[in-house]
C-alpha positions in Angstrom: 39.7 53.2 42.2 41.6 51.5 44.4 43.8 48.5 43.3 42.3 44.9 44.6 44.3 43.2 47.4 46.2 40.6 45.2 47.5 43.5 42.8 48.7 44.9 46.1 50.5 41.9 47.0 52.1 41.7 43.4 53.3 44.9 43.8 55.0 44.4 46.9 56.9 41.4 45.4 57.9 43.7 42.4 59.4 46.3 45.0 61.4 43.6 47.0 62.9 42.1 43.7 63.8 45.1 42.3 65.9 46.5 45.4 66.5 43.4 47.0 66.0 43.0 51.3 65.8 46.7 52.8 69.0 47.9 55.2 70.1 50.6 57.0 71.8 53.0 54.9 75.9 53.5 55.3 76.7 55.8 58.2 80.0 57.5 58.9 80.9 59.7 61.7 81.6 63.7 61.4 85.1 64.6 60.9 85.0 66.9 64.1 87.5 69.4 64.8 91.2 69.3 65.7 91.8 69.2 69.6 94.1 71.8 71.0 96.9 70.4 73.3 98.2 72.1 76.3 101.7 73.9 75.4 103.9 75.7 78.0 106.8 77.7 77.8 109.5 75.7 78.5 112.8 77.5 79.7 115.0 74.7 78.5 114.0 75.6 75.1 112.7 79.2 75.3 109.7 78.2 73.6 106.0 76.9 74.0 105.9 73.2 73.8 103.3 70.7 73.7 103.1 69.4 77.5 103.5 65.4 77.5 104.0 64.0 81.2 106.1 61.1 81.0 103.8 58.9 82.9 100.4 59.1 81.3 98.4 61.5 83.3 100.6 61.8 86.5 102.9 65.2 86.6 105.6 65.2 88.7 106.5 68.8 89.8 109.4 70.3 92.0 109.2 74.0 93.1 112.1 75.9 94.7 110.7 77.3 98.1 111.8 80.0 100.2 115.2 80.9 102.0 113.4 81.7 105.2 115.5 84.3 107.1 112.9 87.3 107.0 109.4 88.0 106.2 107.8 86.8 102.8 107.2 89.5 100.5 105.3 90.3 97.3 108.3 88.7 95.2 107.5 85.4 97.2 103.8 86.0 96.4 104.6 86.4 92.5 106.0 82.8 92.4 103.7 81.0 94.8 100.5 82.5 93.8 101.7 81.9 90.0 102.4 78.5 90.6 99.5 77.7 92.4 97.3 79.0 89.6 99.1 76.6 87.0 98.9 73.8 89.6 95.3 74.2 89.6 94.8 74.6 86.3 96.7 71.5 85.3 94.6 69.7 88.2 91.2 70.6 87.8 90.8 71.7 84.3 93.1 69.7 82.3 92.7 66.9 85.1 96.0 65.8 85.3 97.3 63.9 88.4 99.8 66.4 89.9 102.5 65.4 92.7 104.0 68.9 94.0 107.1 68.8 96.2 108.5 72.0 97.4 111.8 73.0 99.7 112.7 75.1 102.4 116.2 76.3 102.6 116.7 76.3 106.4 120.7 76.3 106.1 122.2 79.2 104.2 125.0 81.6 104.1 122.0 84.4 104.6 120.6 82.6 107.6 123.6 82.0 109.3 125.0 85.5 108.8 121.3 86.9 109.8 121.2 84.5 112.5 124.6 85.3 114.1 123.6 89.1 113.8 120.5 89.1 115.4 122.0 86.8 118.4 125.0 89.4 118.8 122.7 92.3 118.7 120.5 91.2 121.1 123.3 90.3 123.3 124.5 94.0 122.9 121.0 95.3 123.9 120.9 93.1 126.9 124.4 94.3 128.0 122.9 97.8 128.3 125.7 99.9 127.0 126.2 103.5 128.6 125.3 106.3 126.0 128.8 107.3 125.8 129.8 103.6 124.8 127.1 103.2 122.2 128.6 106.3 120.7 132.0 105.0 120.5 130.7 101.6 119.1 128.4 103.3 116.6 131.4 105.6 115.7 133.8 102.3 115.4 131.2 100.6 113.3 130.6 103.4 111.0 134.2 103.0 109.7 133.8 99.4 108.7 130.4 100.5 107.2 132.1 103.6 105.0 134.8 101.1 103.8 131.7 98.7 102.7 129.9 101.7 101.1 133.0 102.6 99.3 133.6 99.2 97.6 129.9 99.1 96.5 129.3 99.8 93.1 125.9 98.4 92.3 123.8 101.8 92.1 121.0 100.4 93.9 122.8 98.7 96.8 124.7 101.9 97.5 121.5 104.2 97.7 120.3 101.8 100.2 123.5 101.9 102.3 123.8 105.5 102.2 120.1 105.7 103.4 121.2 103.8 106.5 124.6 105.6 106.9 122.0 109.3 106.7 119.7 107.3 109.1 122.3 106.6 111.7 124.0 110.3 111.4 120.5 111.9 112.2 120.4 109.7 115.3 123.9 110.0 116.4 124.1 113.8 116.6 121.3 114.2 118.9 122.5 111.6 121.4 126.0 113.5 121.3 124.4 116.7 121.8 122.1 115.3 124.8 125.2 113.8 126.7 127.5 116.7 126.0 124.7 119.2 127.1 123.8 117.0 130.4 120.2 116.9 129.6 117.8 114.9 131.8 118.5 111.2 131.8 115.1 110.7 130.1 115.8 112.6 127.2 119.2 111.1 126.7 117.7 107.5 127.3 115.2 108.2 124.7 117.9 109.4 122.1 119.9 106.2 123.3 116.9 104.1 122.0 116.5 105.7 118.7 120.2 105.5 118.0 120.5 102.0 118.9 117.2 101.2 116.8 118.6 103.5 113.5 122.3 101.5 113.9 121.1 98.1 114.2 122.3 97.1 110.7 125.6 99.0 111.0 126.1 97.6 114.5 125.0 94.0 113.7 127.7 94.0 110.7 130.3 95.1 112.9 129.6 92.7 115.8 129.5 89.7 113.4 132.6 90.6 112.3 134.0 91.0 115.8 132.4 87.7 117.4 130.8 86.1 114.7 133.2 82.8 115.2 132.3 82.7 118.6 128.7 81.6 118.1 129.2 77.9 117.6 125.8 76.6 119.2 124.0 74.7 116.4 120.7 75.1 117.8 121.0 78.9 117.6 121.1 78.4 113.7 117.5 76.5 113.7 115.5 79.1 115.6 115.1 81.9 113.0 114.4 79.4 110.0 111.9 77.6 112.1 110.0 80.8 113.2 110.2 82.7 109.5 109.0 79.3 107.9 106.0 79.2 110.1 105.1 82.7 109.1 105.6 81.7 105.7 103.2 78.8 105.7 100.6 81.3 107.4 101.0 84.0 104.7 100.7 81.1 101.4 97.6 80.1 103.8 96.1 83.3 103.8 96.7 83.9 100.3 94.8 81.0 99.3 97.9 79.0 98.1 97.7 75.1 97.9 100.0 73.4 100.5 102.7 71.2 98.6 102.0 67.0 98.9 105.7 67.0 100.1 107.6 69.5 101.6 111.3 69.1 102.4 114.0 70.8 104.6 117.4 71.1 103.9 117.9 70.6 107.5 116.4 67.1 107.6 118.1 65.8 104.2 122.0 66.2 105.3 122.6 62.9 105.4 121.1 62.1 101.9 122.9 65.4 100.6 126.2 63.8 101.7 125.3 60.5 100.0 124.3 62.7 96.8 127.8 64.5 96.7 129.7 61.4 97.1 128.0 59.5 94.2 128.9 62.9 92.2 132.6 62.8 93.1 132.6 58.8 92.7 131.1 59.4 89.1 134.2 61.9 88.4 132.6 65.2 88.5 133.4 66.5 91.9 136.6 67.1 93.6 137.7 67.6 97.1 139.6 70.9 98.2 140.6 71.6 101.8 137.8 69.8 103.3 135.1 71.5 100.8 133.7 69.5 97.9 133.0 71.3 94.1 131.4 70.5 91.0 133.9 70.3 88.3 132.2 72.1 85.5 134.7 71.8 83.0 134.7 68.0 83.3 131.3 68.1 83.3 130.8 70.5 80.4 133.7 68.4 78.2 131.4 65.2 78.6 129.6 64.0 75.1 126.7 62.9 77.2 126.3 66.5 79.1 125.8 69.8 78.6 126.6 72.5 81.0 124.4 75.7 81.6 121.3 74.3 79.5 119.3 77.6 80.6 121.4 80.5 80.2 124.2 79.1 78.4 125.5 83.0 77.7 126.1 83.6 81.4 128.7 80.8 81.9 131.7 83.2 83.4 129.4 85.6 84.9 131.3 86.0 88.1 128.8 88.1 89.9 126.2 85.8 89.5 128.2 82.7 90.3 129.6 84.2 93.6 126.0 85.4 94.7 124.8 81.7 94.0 127.8 80.9 96.6 126.8 83.1 99.3 128.4 86.0 101.2 130.5 83.6 103.5 131.8 81.8 100.6 133.5 84.2 98.5 136.7 85.1 100.4 139.7 84.8 98.9 140.9 81.5 100.4 137.7 80.1 99.4 138.1 80.8 95.6 141.4 79.4 95.6 140.2 76.2 96.4 138.4 75.6 93.0 139.9 74.5 89.7 138.0 76.9 87.7 136.2 80.2 88.9 132.8 78.3 87.1 133.2 75.5 89.6 130.6 75.6 92.6 130.7 74.3 96.2 128.8 71.1 96.4 129.6 70.8 100.3 131.6 73.4 102.3 133.8 73.0 105.2 132.6 74.7 108.1 134.5 77.8 109.6 134.3 79.0 113.3 130.7 80.5 113.9 129.0 78.2 111.1 126.9 75.2 111.8 128.2 71.8 110.8 127.6 68.2 110.2 129.8 65.2 109.8 131.0 64.0 106.2 133.2 62.1 104.8 135.4 65.4 104.1 135.1 66.5 107.7 132.5 68.9 109.5 130.8 71.0 107.0 127.3 72.1 105.6 125.5 71.4 102.0 125.8 74.0 99.3 123.2 76.0 98.1 122.4 74.1 95.0 123.1 70.7 95.8 119.9 71.1 98.4 117.5 70.9 95.2 118.8 67.9 93.7 119.2 65.6 96.5 115.6 66.5 97.9 113.9 66.3 94.6 115.6 63.6 93.5 115.1 61.2 96.7 111.2 62.3 96.2 110.6 62.5 92.3 113.5 60.0 91.2 115.8 60.4 88.1 113.5 62.7 86.0 110.4 64.9 86.7 108.2 66.5 84.7 108.1 70.1 85.8 110.7 72.0 87.6 109.3 75.7 88.7 111.0 78.8 90.3 111.5 82.5 89.8 113.2 84.2 86.7 116.2 85.0 88.9 117.2 81.5 89.8 117.5 80.3 86.1 121.6 80.8 86.7 123.5 79.8 88.4 121.0 78.0 91.0 118.8 76.2 88.4 121.8 75.4 85.9 123.9 74.1 88.6 121.0 72.0 90.2 120.8 70.3 86.9 124.4 69.4 86.0 124.7 68.1 89.5 121.5 66.1 89.3 122.6 64.8 85.8 126.0 64.2 87.0 124.1 62.0 89.5 122.0 60.1 87.8 124.1 60.0 84.6 121.4 61.0 82.3 120.3 64.4 80.3 116.8 64.9 81.6 116.6 65.1 84.7 113.7 68.0 84.0 111.6 68.1 81.1 109.8 71.5 81.5 111.3 74.3 83.5 108.8 77.0 84.2 110.3 80.2 85.3 107.6 83.0 86.9 108.2 86.9 85.9 109.9 89.5 88.0 108.0 91.4 90.5 108.5 95.3 90.4 107.1 98.1 92.8 105.4 101.0 90.9 108.1 100.5 88.1 111.0 99.7 90.4 113.1 97.0 91.3 112.2 94.8 94.3 114.9 93.4 96.4 114.9 92.1 100.0 118.6 92.7 100.2 117.7 96.5 99.0 115.3 96.8 101.7 113.0 97.7 98.9 109.9 95.1 99.5 106.3 94.9 100.6 105.6 92.1 102.9 102.5 89.6 102.0 101.1 90.7 105.4 101.3 94.1 104.4 99.7 93.6 101.2 97.0 91.9 102.6 96.1 94.9 105.2 95.4 96.9 101.8 93.9 94.5 99.6 92.0 90.9 99.9 93.6 87.5 98.8 91.4 87.3 95.9 92.2 90.9 94.7 95.7 90.1 94.6 95.1 86.7 92.6 93.1 88.6 90.2 96.0 91.2 89.7 98.5 87.8 89.1 95.6 86.4 86.6 95.5 89.8 84.5 99.3 89.4 83.7 100.9 86.4 82.1 102.5 84.2 84.7 105.9 84.6 82.9 106.5 87.9 82.5 107.1 91.0 84.5 104.5 92.0 87.0 104.0 95.8 88.4 102.6 95.9 91.7 101.1 99.1 91.8 97.7 101.0 92.7 96.4 100.7 89.0 97.3 97.2 88.9 95.3 96.6 92.1 92.7 99.3 91.2 92.1 97.1 87.7 92.0 94.0 89.9 89.6 95.6 92.1 87.1 96.9 89.3 87.1 93.5 87.7 86.1 91.7 91.1 83.4 94.4 91.0 82.0 93.7 87.6 82.0 90.1 88.3 80.2 90.6 91.5 77.5 92.5 90.3 77.0 90.1 87.4 76.5 87.1 90.0 74.3 89.3 92.2 71.7 90.2 89.6 71.6 86.8 88.4 71.0 85.4 92.0 68.3 87.6 91.9 66.7 86.8 88.8 66.7 83.1 90.1 65.0 84.3 93.4 62.1 85.4 91.4 59.2 82.8 92.3 58.3 80.7 89.6 56.7 76.9 89.5 58.2 73.6 88.3 57.4 74.0 84.5 58.0 78.0 84.7 61.7 77.6 84.8 61.8 76.1 81.7 60.8 79.0 79.1 60.4 79.2 75.3 63.7 80.2 73.7 63.5 83.2 71.4 66.5 84.5 69.2 68.0 86.2 72.0 68.6 83.3 74.1 70.0 81.2 71.0 72.5 84.2 70.0 73.5 84.4 73.7 74.0 80.7 74.0 76.1 80.7 71.1 77.9 83.6 71.9 78.6 81.5 75.6 79.9 78.4 73.7 81.9 80.6 71.5 83.8 82.0 74.8 84.1 78.6 76.4 86.0 77.5 73.1 87.9 80.6 73.4 88.6 80.3 77.1 89.7 76.5 76.3 92.0 77.8 73.6 93.6 80.7 76.1 94.5 78.1 78.6 96.1 75.5 76.3 98.1 78.7 75.3 100.6 78.6 77.6 98.0 79.1 80.4 97.1 82.5 79.0 94.7 83.7 82.1 95.1 86.9 80.9 93.0 86.3 77.4 90.7 84.2 79.8 89.8 86.7 82.2 88.9 89.3 79.0 86.6 86.3 77.6 85.0 85.9 80.8 84.7 89.7 81.0 83.3 89.6 77.4 80.9 87.0 78.3 79.6 89.1 81.4 79.0 92.0 79.2 76.8 90.2 76.6 74.7 88.5 79.3 74.4 91.9 81.2 72.9 93.2 77.5 70.7 90.4 77.0 69.4 90.9 81.0 68.9 94.8 80.3 66.9 94.3 77.2 64.8 91.5 78.5 64.1 93.9 81.5 63.7 97.0 79.3 60.8 94.4 77.4 59.2 94.1 80.8 60.1 90.2 80.2 61.6 87.7 82.3 65.4 86.8 81.5 65.9 83.2 80.8 66.9 81.6 84.2 68.4 78.4 83.2 70.6 80.2 80.6 71.8 82.8 83.0 72.2 80.2 85.4 74.4 78.0 83.4 76.8 81.0 82.3 76.9 82.2 85.8 77.9 78.7 87.1 80.5 78.3 84.8 82.3 81.8 85.4 81.9 80.4 89.1 83.6 77.1 88.4 86.1 78.8 86.5 87.2 81.1 89.2 87.2 78.1 91.8 90.0 76.5 89.5 91.9 79.4 89.5 91.5 79.8 93.4 89.7 83.0 93.2 86.6 81.2 95.2 87.1 78.9 98.1 83.5 78.4 98.8 81.0 75.6 97.8 78.7 78.1 96.2 77.2 77.1 92.8 77.0 81.0 91.8 79.4 84.2 92.5 81.6 84.6 95.7 80.8 83.9 99.2 79.0 86.3 101.5 80.4 87.0 104.7 83.9 85.7 104.1 85.1 82.1 103.3 85.3 80.6 106.8 81.3 81.0 107.2 80.2 77.5 108.8 76.7 78.5 107.5 75.5 79.9 103.9 74.5 83.3 105.3 72.6 84.1 101.8 70.3 81.0 102.1 69.7 81.9 105.7 68.9 85.7 105.6 67.7 86.2 102.0 64.2 84.8 102.8 63.8 87.5 105.2 65.6 90.3 103.4 62.8 89.4 100.6 59.9 89.6 102.8 61.4 93.0 104.1 61.8 94.4 100.5 58.2 93.5 99.5 57.0 95.1 102.6 59.0 98.2 101.9 57.6 98.5 98.4 54.0 98.1 99.6 54.5 100.8 102.1 56.3 102.9 99.7 53.1 102.3 97.1 50.6 103.8 99.8 52.9 106.6 100.8 53.2 108.0 97.2 49.7 107.4 96.7 48.7 109.5 99.7 52.0 111.7 99.4 53.4 111.2 102.8 56.9 112.3 102.0 57.9 111.3 105.8 57.7 107.7 105.0 59.3 107.8 101.7 62.5 109.5 103.2 62.3 106.8 105.8 62.2 104.3 103.3 65.0 106.0 101.6 67.3 106.1 104.9 66.6 102.4 105.3 68.0 101.6 101.9 70.9 104.0 102.0 71.9 104.3 105.6 70.9 101.2 107.8 70.8 98.4 105.4 74.3 98.9 104.0 75.6 98.8 107.7 74.4 95.3 107.6 75.9 94.4 104.2 72.5 94.4 102.5 72.0 96.4 99.2 68.6 97.1 97.9 68.3 98.6 94.4 64.7 100.5 93.5 64.0 100.2 89.6 61.0 101.9 88.5 58.1 99.7 87.5 60.3 96.6 88.6 60.6 94.7 92.0 63.7 95.9 94.0 66.6 93.9 93.8 68.1 92.4 96.8 71.7 92.0 97.0 74.5 90.8 99.9 77.4 92.6 99.4 80.4 93.2 101.7 80.0 95.6 104.4 82.9 97.5 103.8 82.3 97.6 100.0 78.8 99.1 100.5 80.1 101.5 102.8 82.7 102.7 100.7 80.0 103.1 97.8 77.9 105.4 100.1 80.8 107.6 100.9 81.7 107.9 96.8 78.0 108.3 96.3 78.1 111.2 98.8 81.2 112.9 97.6 79.4 112.6 94.0 76.2 114.3 95.5 78.2 117.0 97.1 80.1 117.5 94.1 76.9 118.1 92.1 75.6 120.3 94.8 78.9 122.4 94.6 79.1 122.8 91.1 75.2 123.6 90.9 75.9 126.1 93.5 78.9 127.8 91.5 77.0 127.5 88.3 74.1 129.5 90.0 76.3 132.1 91.6 78.1 132.2 88.2 74.8 132.9 86.2 73.9 135.5 89.0 77.3 137.4 88.8 76.9 137.5 85.0 73.2 138.9 85.3 74.4 141.5 87.7 77.4 142.3 85.5 75.0 142.6 82.4 72.6 144.8 84.5 75.3 146.8 85.8 76.4 147.3 81.9 72.9 148.0 81.0 72.7 151.1 83.2 75.3 152.9 81.6 73.6 155.5 79.3 75.7 155.4 75.7 76.8 159.0 75.7 78.7 157.9 79.0 80.1 154.6 77.9 83.2 156.0 76.2 84.2 158.7 78.7 85.8 156.7 81.3 88.3 155.3 78.8 90.9 158.2 79.0 93.8 155.6 78.0 92.2 155.4 74.7 90.5 158.7 73.7 91.0 162.4 74.3 88.0 164.4 72.7 84.1 163.5 72.6 81.3 165.0 70.5 78.2 166.1 72.1 76.4 162.5 72.5 79.8 161.3 74.1 81.0 159.6 71.3 85.0 159.6 71.0 86.5 161.5 67.9 90.0 162.0 68.8 92.6 159.4 70.4 95.2 160.0 73.2 97.6 161.5 70.9 95.3 164.2 69.5 94.8 162.3 66.1 91.3 161.9 64.6 89.9 158.5 65.0 90.1 156.6 61.4 86.9 155.9 59.6 87.5 152.1 60.5 87.5 153.0 64.1 84.8 155.2 64.2 82.7 152.2 62.1 83.6 149.9 65.1 82.8 152.3 67.9 79.4 153.0 66.3 78.7 149.3 66.5 79.1 149.4 70.2 77.3 152.3 70.6 74.3 151.3 68.9 74.3 148.0 71.0 74.5 150.0 74.3 71.8 152.1 73.2 69.9 149.2 72.9 70.4 147.8 76.3 70.0 151.0 77.7 66.2 151.1 76.4 65.7 147.9 77.6 66.9 149.1 81.1 64.8 151.8 80.8 61.7 149.5 80.1 62.7 147.4 82.9 62.5 150.5 85.5 59.2 151.4 83.8 58.1 147.7 84.6 59.7 147.6 87.9 61.6 144.5 87.3 65.1 146.2 87.1 66.4 144.8 90.6 
C-alpha cells in the first residue's frame, strides 16, 4: 500500500537532514600522458638535444648555400632536400615560425680560377690555332700537368688526373698522325676539335698559369656565378625545395664584411699581414670566454683541411708565411693580379671564405641564431672558423645554439666529388626519376647519415610511391561509390574499431619518431604499416561482399596525404593522394574526367555481361582491348574483379605503359616456360617410347664397354676382362632386365591397340 503524502514529505525532510544539501561530487582531471618534445642531433654536443628556440615559437635558421661555379649535383640535393624536409616539418608539423636565411658564395678561389680558365680557353678557341700549334701547346701543357700529377698523393684525385691524361693522349696521337700523313682537311679538322675538347682542362690550367694575372676586369668574375646561381635556383624549384626567406650574396655584402673584419681586429682577435687580415686562433683559443674548434676539436692542426679551407689561390708559400700560426685563417685576402678586388682599410682585396657567412648571417639574424645548417664536410674548418670569428665579433659564446649537419652522399658506394669529376647533376638525376621519388629516397634515410644514391635506393623509393598511390586510388574508388547523405555513416563493427585503434597508434608512433631527431625513415615505415592494415581491412570487407567504412578510410588517407604534403612530397591541394597529371595543372583532372570514365566503365560492364550471356567472344575481346591497350595510353586503368564493379583509376601514363610492358614480358615468359615444359614432356615421352621399343634380350648387347659374353637370352655373364659377373652384379642387372620386360610388354600392347605413335 502506497505511503500517504504526509509520510512522503516527512521522509524527504529526514533524507535532507541526514545528508545535508545535495551538491556535485568532487572532480579531478585525468593524469594524461607525458608529451614528447622535439629533439635534434646537435653537432655542438654530438647528442640529441631538446629543441628550445630562444624566442618562443620563432626559429632563426641560417643555411650555407652553394659556391656557384658549376652545375648543382646530387651532393647539393642531399643537403638542400634534407634541410627542406626539416624546415617544412618544423614549420608545418611542429608549428614553429621559421625564418630561413641562405647565402650564395659568388666570390671564391674556385670561382676566380674557373672564371679565368673559361675566359682564357674561350679566347684560345677564338684565336683558332693551327693543328701544329695545338699539338705544340698540348705538349707544353702536358709537361705542367705531369708535374701536377706527380705531386698528387690523394689516390682518387690521382686516378681522375690519369684519366684526363689518357684521354688527351688518345686524342693527341690521331691528330699528329693525320698532320704527318697530310690527310684531307676535313679529317684533320675533326681530329683538331676532338683534341681541343679532350685537352680543355689541361690547356685551361696551362693558360691560367701563363696569362691568369692579366685578367683584370671585375665584371668577368661576376658572369659565371650569376649564370650558375640561376641554374641552382631552377634546380631547387624542380626539386620542390622552398626558397629561403632571405638570400644573401657575398658580392652584395662586401661593405658589411669589411666592417665585420675591422671589429674582429679591434677586439684583438685579428691581425694585418702584408695587406691581408688573419684570425688569431691562438689568441682566441687562450681567451677564458672563448673556445676554438667547438665542432671538431680533434681536427685542429689538420693542415690539409685548413689549406682546402683557404682555397687554391691562397696557399702559396708567401701567403702561408704571412700567418702567425699555421692554424690561423684569412678574414680578408689582398688581391693579386688576376683576382677581383674591393677597397678596404688594408688595401685592395677580397673576403676570405669563412667570414662571408659570419657577416651575412650576423647582419640578418643578429648575435645568436637558433639553427645553423650545412653539409657534414663543412664542420671543420668552415663552421668551426665561422663560430670563432662570429663569437670574436659579438664577444659571446653562443652564436649558434643548434648546429645541424646533413650526411654525405655516395654514388653506388663510391665517394662523390665535384673536384674529382665524379658527380651526377641534379638535372641528370631528374631525367631518370621524379622530384617526388628523389625526396622519398631521402625520407627513407636519416638526414644526418650517409645516403647511397644507387639503383637499389631509387627502386625502393619507386616501390614505396607505387604502394602508397595504389592505396589512395583504391580509397578514391570506394569514396566514389554512390550513397545518400545518411548512407555515408555506417555502423562500426569490430573490424572498424580495430583499424581505428591501429590508426591512432600509428599516429602516436609517427609523432614519437618525428620528435626523435625527425626520424622520417621510421615515419615512412609506420605509414607503410598503416596502409597494409587498411588494405587488409578493405580486402576482408570486399571478400565478405560488404562496403568498407568510407569515413574511416577517408580519415586515414587524408592524414597520410597531409603527412606527405608536410614532407614536400605532394604539392597539390587535393585532399587525398598524389596529383593526377602533374602538379602544375590549372584544373582538377580527376574531378573533371572521372564522371565520364565512370559512365564508360558501367556501360562496358553492361556490354560484357550481355556478351558473356550471348557468348559473343569478339565483343569480350574488344572490351579487353579497351582496358589493356587503349585506356592506358590515356592514363586510365580499369581493374576488373569477379562479381564486383570495375575499379577506375587515373594513373600516370608512363607508369601504366611500363606496367603493360612488364605484364607482356611476364605473359611471354609464362608462354615460353609452358612451351618449354611441353617440349621437355614430349622429349621425355619420346625417350620413354624409344626405350620401351628395345626387347629385353637386346638391351645389354650394345654395352661392349661393360660386358664381353651374354647367355641365350642376351643377359650378360662376363665383364670386359672375361671375368664372370658377381652374384651382386647379376642381381642388379636382373632387376633392370625385368623392368625392361615389363616396358617391352607394355609397348607390344600399345602396338596391338594402335597407340604406339
